[in-house]
C-alpha positions as CSV (number, residue, x, y, z in Angstrom):
1,M,0.0,0.0,0.0
2,E,1.4,3.3,-1.0
3,I,1.5,6.2,1.6
4,F,1.1,9.7,0.5
5,L,2.8,12.5,2.5
6,F,0.6,15.5,0.5
7,A,-1.8,17.5,1.8
8,K,-5.2,16.2,2.3
9,H,-6.5,17.5,-1.1
10,K,-3.2,16.2,-3.0
11,W,-3.9,12.9,-1.5
12,L,-7.3,12.6,-2.8
13,E,-6.4,14.0,-6.3
14,V,-3.5,11.6,-6.4
15,E,-5.9,8.6,-5.4
16,R,-8.6,9.4,-7.8
17,K,-6.2,9.4,-10.5
18,R,-4.8,5.9,-9.7
19,K,-8.3,4.5,-9.4
20,K,-9.3,5.9,-12.8
21,D,-6.1,4.5,-14.5
22,K,-6.7,0.9,-13.2
23,M,-10.5,0.7,-13.9
24,A,-10.6,2.4,-17.5
25,I,-8.8,1.1,-20.7
26,T,-9.0,2.5,-24.3
27,R,-11.3,1.2,-27.1
28,K,-8.3,-0.2,-28.7
29,Q,-7.6,-2.3,-25.8
30,F,-11.0,-3.4,-25.2
31,V,-11.4,-4.5,-28.8
32,E,-8.0,-6.2,-29.0
33,A,-7.8,-8.0,-25.3
34,K,-8.7,-11.5,-25.1
35,F,-10.4,-11.9,-21.3
36,T,-10.9,-14.9,-19.4
37,K,-13.7,-15.4,-17.0
38,K,-12.1,-15.7,-13.8
39,N,-14.8,-17.7,-12.1
40,V,-16.7,-19.5,-14.7
41,K,-20.3,-20.3,-13.1
42,G,-19.0,-20.5,-9.6
43,E,-16.7,-23.7,-10.1
44,N,-13.6,-22.5,-8.5
45,H,-15.7,-21.2,-5.4
46,P,-14.2,-22.3,-2.2
47,A,-17.3,-23.7,-0.6
48,L,-18.1,-26.1,-4.0
49,K,-14.0,-27.1,-3.5
50,F,-14.3,-28.0,-0.1
51,L,-17.8,-29.8,-0.6
52,E,-16.1,-31.9,-3.5
53,K,-13.0,-32.7,-1.6
54,N,-15.2,-34.1,1.5
55,D,-17.8,-35.5,-0.9
56,Q,-18.8,-38.5,1.7
57,K,-19.8,-35.9,4.5
58,A,-22.4,-33.4,4.8
59,F,-21.9,-30.1,6.6
60,T,-23.5,-27.0,7.9
61,V,-23.1,-23.6,6.6
62,D,-20.8,-22.9,9.9
63,D,-18.2,-25.7,9.2
64,I,-18.0,-24.5,5.7
65,A,-17.4,-21.0,6.5
66,K,-14.7,-22.0,9.3
67,A,-13.0,-24.3,6.9
68,T,-13.1,-21.8,3.8
69,K,-12.3,-18.8,6.1
70,K,-15.2,-17.3,4.3
71,A,-18.1,-15.2,5.8
72,K,-21.1,-17.3,6.6
73,N,-23.3,-14.8,4.6
74,T,-21.2,-15.4,1.7
75,I,-21.0,-19.5,1.9
76,H,-25.0,-19.5,2.5
77,H,-25.6,-17.4,-0.5
78,A,-23.3,-19.3,-2.7
79,L,-24.7,-22.7,-1.3
80,R,-28.4,-21.5,-2.3
81,S,-26.8,-20.9,-5.8
82,F,-25.4,-24.3,-6.2
83,V,-28.3,-26.2,-4.9
84,K,-30.3,-24.4,-7.6
85,K,-28.2,-25.3,-10.2
86,G,-28.4,-29.0,-9.0
87,K,-24.7,-29.1,-7.7
88,V,-25.5,-29.5,-4.3
89,L,-28.0,-31.0,-2.3
90,H,-29.6,-29.6,0.9
91,K,-31.4,-31.1,3.7
92,S,-31.7,-28.4,6.6
93,P,-29.0,-27.7,8.1
94,Y,-26.9,-29.9,5.9
95,Y,-25.2,-29.3,2.5
96,M,-23.4,-31.9,0.5
97,I,-22.1,-32.2,-3.3
98,K,-24.4,-34.0,-5.5
């Protein structure tokens, strides 16, 4: 993390410029770039990986959150999504890979 020792208004100006540079790309860069999806349909989600690795057991949201070191809300939302997609089985309060 960079530390700026400028006056407050200068720091904000530099910070805005840095954010702007990271977020925007030119039209030419956009057209020529080959973007890859980072997480295709959630297949790389830590909760799904954990359940695949432990496919002979069922776990609660708390268990999965502790094992993956993610927030319970994040895990719960992901698991509901995987249940809808048919990748995970759910019998309250347990989840298991299909």
